[in-house]
N, C-alpha and C positions, 0 to 999 in steps of 0.2 A: 232817753233811749235813741240810738241811731235809727235813721230811716233805712229800711231795706230796699235793695234795688227792685225795680219793676220787672215783671215777667210779661212777655208778649202773649196775651190771650185773645188777641184780635180786638181788644177794647178800644173804644173811642177815646182820643186824647184831646186835651184842650188845644185851642189855637195858640200860636206863638205870642200873639198880642197879649199884653198884660203879664209877661213873665220876665224875670231876670234869670239868665242862664250862664253858667260858668263851668270851668273844667278843673278837676282835682286829680292830682297825679297818683295818690296812694289811697288804699282802702282805709288805713288808719286816719288819714287826714279827712277823708270823706265822712267817716263815722263821727269824728269830732265836730266837723262842720255842721252836719245835719242836727246834731244835738245842740250846738250853739245857736243855730237858726231857730230851733224850737224854743230855746230859752229867751231868744230875742224877739219872740212874738210871731214867728213864722212856723206855726205848728206843722206836724207831719202831713196833715191833709192838704197843705199848700205846697208841699215839696214832692218832686219826682226825681228819683235817682236812676240814671241809665248806665248800664254796664254791659260789656260783652255783646254777643250776637243779638240778644233780646233788645239791648239798648240801641243798637244800630237800626233794627227794624222799627222800634218805637220812635226814634228821632226822625227817621224818614217819614213815618206816618204823621208825626206832628208838623212836619214841613209841608205836607200836601195841602194844596189850595191856598197857601200863603203867597202873597206878593211882597217883595221887598227890594231894596237896592242892592247894588253890587257888594258893598261891604258886609251887609247882613247875610247875603248868600255865601260869601267867603267864610264868614264866621261859622255858619251851620255846616259847611263842608269840612271845616277844621274840626268841628265836634266829632264828625264821623271818623276822621283820621285819628283823633285822640282815643276814641272808643276802640278802634282797631289796635291801638298800642297798649291796651289794657287799662286805660285811665277811665275815670268816671265823669259823667256830665250831670250837673244838678240844675234843675229848673225849679224856680220858686215863683208862685203866683204873687203878683204885687198889684197894688192899686194905681201907683203912679211912679214917676221918676224918683221921687224922694224915697219911697219904700225900696225901689231898686238900688238906690245909692246906699241905703242901710244894709241891704243884703250884700252888696259889694264890699262894704266896710267889714262886715263880719267874715265874709268869705276870704278876704285878703289875709286875715289873721291866721288862717289855716292853710295858706299856700295855694288857694284857688287862684286861677288866672283867667284872663280873657272873659271877664264878666260882661255880659251884653244885655241891654234892656230893650225889649220889644214893646214899644209904647203904642198909644192910640194913633198918633200921627207921625211919630219919628222913632227910629231905632238908633240906639246910642251905645257905643262901647264905653264901659265905665272903668275897666282896669285893663292893663296890658297882660 
């Protein structure tokens, strides 16, 4: 079953660290991707789907208090642009870069792009 988008209820969000985050351009691809991620071992409790105005507020909140390099900051700003264009941003909780690479491999099959891993010590763009 596809993961539904998050609504902004003022909830606390996880820090960026320990997440693989990517962009999906259509609702259909987003639904298929979240189902495939669950089948691949990344169940719905590890996924966050951001869309629309709520998504913009939530991504901004997720970014609060994080420190990162220029490329990571550029990526997060690009996520906000993508949300403004009606696309979805998916965040998946991962243990390490290997799990992030597995998320990126699954995501690429569904047209997701710009998958980025926010790790313990480094942040890495995994797909274009």
